[in-house]
N, C-alpha and C positions, 0 to 999 in steps of 0.2 A: 581547590574544587571540593564541593560538599557532596555527600551521598545523594542529596536531592538532584544535584547537577548531573551526576552519573546516571541516575534513574531516568532523568529526562532525555538524555543522550541515548539510553538503551531503548526507550519508548520510540524515539524517532527512528532508530535503526530498525526496530520491529515494524514500524509503519512502512518504511521503505521496502523491507523484505516482503511484507504482505502485498503492497502495491505491485511490485515487480512480478510476483508470483501470479497475481490476478491477471495481469496484462499477458504474461507468458502463456497462461492456461485459458484465458477467456472466461473464467468462472470463479466466483467466490467460494463455492462449495469444494471444488477441486483444489483450489489453493489452500483451503482449510485442511483438507485431507492430507495433502503433501506436507504441510507445515505442522501438522498434528494440533490444529486449533479449530474451534467451532467456526462455522460460516459467520455467525454473528460477531465473533472476535475479529475476524478478518474485515468484515464490513466496518466495524468501529475503528480499526486502525486506519483504513482508507478514508473513512469520513473525517477522522481527526486530522489526517494529513491534508485533506482538501480544505478543511476549515482553517488550519494553520497557514496554508498558502493563499487562501482567499480565492481559490478557483476550482472549478470542477475539472477533474482529471479523466473521468470515465463516462462513457455512454453506457447506460444500464438498461437491460430488459429483464424479464423474469428468468430467462435461461442463459443470458450472455452478458459479458462486460467487455468493452473494447475502449482503448484510449482515444480521446479526442485530440485535437491538435496540441493543446497544452499538456495533456497526458502523455503523448508520444514524446514530446521534448523532455519532459520530466523523467520518463522511463529511461531514455538514453543517458541522462545525467545520473540517474540512480544506479544504473549498471555499472558505471565508472566508480561511483562511490563505494559500492558493495564488492567491487573486484578485489 
């Protein structure tokens, strides 16, 4: 396994953590505060995850984010992975 492979795995785990925190809190900003990352970093992690999966995971408004059907299923899997 190369250093690049390890970095890719770490990015995917960071994306999972960001996604889970957004679902739990319903907010990109609050997830960023709790993870000590900017709101834009959290948004990028979640967007990258959605792009990798090829599906939208969250319903977004200006003040709230909630999982759609795909997002809820992925959230439940992510909790197991991160446990």
